[in-house]
C-alpha positions as CSV (number, residue, x, y, z in Angstrom):
1,M,-47.2,68.5,131.8
2,A,-45.2,71.7,132.7
3,A,-45.7,74.9,131.0
4,R,-44.3,78.3,130.9
5,I,-46.2,81.5,131.3
6,F,-44.1,84.6,129.6
7,Q,-45.4,88.3,128.0
8,R,-44.6,88.3,124.1
9,S,-42.6,91.4,123.0
10,R,-42.5,93.8,120.5
11,N,-41.9,92.2,116.7
12,A,-38.5,93.8,116.2
13,M,-39.9,94.2,112.5
14,Q,-42.5,96.2,112.8
15,S,-43.5,99.5,114.8
16,G,-46.4,98.1,115.9
17,K,-47.3,97.1,119.6
18,A,-50.5,94.8,118.7
19,H,-50.6,91.6,120.3
20,A,-47.2,92.6,122.8
21,G,-49.2,93.0,126.3
22,E,-50.8,89.4,125.8
23,W,-49.7,86.7,128.6
24,V,-49.1,83.6,126.6
25,L,-49.2,79.7,128.4
26,Q,-47.2,77.6,126.3
27,F,-46.4,73.6,127.5
28,E,-42.8,72.6,127.5
29,S,-42.0,69.5,125.2
30,R,-40.8,66.2,127.1
31,R,-39.1,64.9,123.9
32,P,-36.7,65.8,122.0
33,Y,-36.6,66.0,117.7
34,V,-36.0,63.3,116.3
35,P,-35.0,63.2,112.4
36,D,-37.1,61.2,109.9
37,P,-35.2,58.9,108.4
38,L,-36.8,59.1,105.2
39,M,-37.1,62.6,104.3
40,G,-34.4,64.3,107.3
41,W,-37.4,66.3,108.9
42,S,-37.2,66.8,112.2
43,G,-40.3,66.5,114.5
44,R,-41.5,65.1,117.5
45,G,-44.5,63.0,118.8
46,D,-45.3,65.3,121.4
47,T,-48.4,67.2,120.1
48,Q,-49.1,68.9,123.8
49,S,-46.3,71.2,123.1
50,Q,-48.1,72.7,120.3
51,V,-50.5,73.8,122.2
52,T,-50.1,78.0,122.8
53,L,-52.8,79.7,125.2
54,T,-53.3,83.4,125.3
55,F,-54.6,85.5,128.2
56,P,-55.3,89.2,128.6
57,T,-53.8,89.2,131.9
58,L,-50.8,87.6,134.0
59,D,-53.5,86.3,136.7
60,A,-55.8,85.2,134.0
61,A,-53.0,82.9,133.3
62,R,-52.0,81.7,136.4
63,A,-55.5,81.5,137.4
64,Y,-56.5,79.1,133.9
65,A,-53.0,76.6,135.1
66,E,-54.2,76.8,138.9
67,R,-57.9,75.0,137.9
68,Y,-56.2,72.5,135.6
69,R,-53.2,71.8,137.7
70,I,-50.8,72.6,135.4
71,P,-46.9,72.9,136.9
72,V,-46.3,76.4,135.6
73,H,-42.9,78.7,135.7
74,L,-43.0,82.5,134.8
75,V,-40.8,84.6,132.9
76,P,-40.3,87.7,133.9
77,P,-40.9,90.2,131.2
78,A,-37.7,91.7,130.1
79,P,-37.7,95.7,130.8
80,T,-38.1,98.0,127.7
81,K,-35.3,100.3,126.9
82,L,-36.0,103.4,125.5
83,R,-33.5,105.3,123.3
84,L,-33.5,108.5,122.2
85,Q,-32.0,110.0,119.6
86,S,-32.4,112.7,116.9
87,Y,-32.2,112.2,113.0
88,A,-28.9,114.6,113.1
89,D,-27.4,111.8,115.6
90,N,-26.7,109.6,112.1
91,F,-24.3,112.0,110.5
92,K,-22.2,112.5,113.3
Protein backbone atom coordinates (compact mmCIF):
# COMPACT_ATOMS: atom_id res chain seq x y z
CA MET A 1 0.00 0.00 0.00
CA ALA A 2 1.33 3.42 -0.95
CA ALA A 3 1.79 6.27 1.48
CA ARG A 4 2.54 9.96 1.38
CA ILE A 5 4.92 11.97 3.52
CA PHE A 6 4.12 15.60 4.31
CA GLN A 7 4.92 18.21 6.92
CA ARG A 8 2.15 19.48 9.15
CA SER A 9 1.34 23.13 8.81
CA ARG A 10 0.37 25.56 11.53
CA ASN A 11 -3.27 25.60 12.54
CA ALA A 12 -4.93 28.63 10.95
CA MET A 13 -7.31 29.10 13.87
CA GLN A 14 -4.61 29.46 16.51
CA SER A 15 -1.34 31.34 16.80
CA GLY A 16 0.56 28.44 18.37
CA LYS A 17 3.01 26.27 16.45
CA ALA A 18 2.64 22.99 18.33
CA HIS A 19 3.29 19.93 16.14
CA ALA A 20 3.96 22.24 13.16
CA GLY A 21 7.40 20.82 12.39
CA GLU A 22 6.43 17.16 12.47
CA TRP A 23 6.54 14.99 9.39
CA VAL A 24 3.59 12.67 8.84
CA LEU A 25 3.45 9.36 7.00
CA GLN A 26 -0.14 8.66 6.01
CA PHE A 27 -1.33 5.65 4.05
CA GLU A 28 -3.48 6.26 1.00
CA SER A 29 -6.78 4.48 0.62
CA ARG A 30 -7.51 1.95 -2.09
CA ARG A 31 -11.28 2.06 -1.86
CA PRO A 32 -13.68 4.99 -2.25
CA TYR A 33 -16.22 5.94 0.39
CA VAL A 34 -19.44 3.92 0.18
CA PRO A 35 -22.67 5.10 1.83
CA ASP A 36 -24.25 2.73 4.31
CA PRO A 37 -27.68 1.69 2.99
CA LEU A 38 -29.34 1.74 6.41
CA MET A 39 -27.95 4.86 8.12
CA GLY A 40 -26.54 6.78 5.16
CA TRP A 41 -23.12 7.21 6.79
CA SER A 42 -20.15 7.05 4.48
CA GLY A 43 -17.35 4.64 5.22
CA ARG A 44 -14.97 2.14 3.74
CA GLY A 45 -13.59 -1.22 4.67
CA ASP A 46 -10.00 -0.05 4.35
CA THR A 47 -8.65 0.37 7.89
CA GLN A 48 -5.06 0.99 6.77
CA SER A 49 -6.01 4.50 5.61
CA GLN A 50 -6.74 5.41 9.25
CA VAL A 51 -3.10 4.92 10.25
CA THR A 52 -1.06 8.12 10.65
CA LEU A 53 2.54 8.01 11.86
CA THR A 54 4.48 11.10 12.96
CA PHE A 55 8.25 11.58 12.82
CA PRO A 56 10.51 14.40 14.02
CA THR A 57 12.43 14.63 10.71
CA LEU A 58 11.97 13.83 7.05
CA ASP A 59 14.90 11.41 7.14
CA ALA A 60 13.27 9.39 9.91
CA ALA A 61 10.05 9.10 7.91
CA ARG A 62 11.92 8.01 4.79
CA ALA A 63 13.97 5.47 6.76
CA TYR A 64 10.79 3.95 8.17
CA ALA A 65 9.27 3.66 4.70
CA GLU A 66 12.42 2.06 3.29
CA ARG A 67 12.70 -0.36 6.21
CA TYR A 68 9.18 -1.70 5.61
CA ARG A 69 9.31 -1.31 1.79
CA ILE A 70 6.44 1.16 1.63
CA PRO A 71 6.27 3.09 -1.65
CA VAL A 72 5.94 6.78 -0.76
CA HIS A 73 5.66 10.10 -2.49
CA LEU A 74 6.80 13.28 -0.83
CA VAL A 75 4.53 16.32 -0.65
CA PRO A 76 6.85 19.34 -0.31
CA PRO A 77 5.98 21.83 2.43
CA ALA A 78 4.28 25.02 1.34
CA PRO A 79 6.42 28.14 1.64
CA THR A 80 5.46 30.38 4.51
CA LYS A 81 4.26 33.84 3.62
CA LEU A 82 4.99 36.56 6.13
CA ARG A 83 2.67 39.55 5.88
CA LEU A 84 3.92 42.44 7.92
CA GLN A 85 1.43 45.18 8.59
CA SER A 86 0.84 47.69 11.29
CA TYR A 87 -2.29 48.16 13.34
CA ALA A 88 -2.92 51.48 11.57
CA ASP A 89 -3.32 49.64 8.25
CA ASN A 90 -6.70 48.35 9.48
CA PHE A 91 -8.14 51.86 9.33
CA LYS A 92 -6.93 53.00 5.89
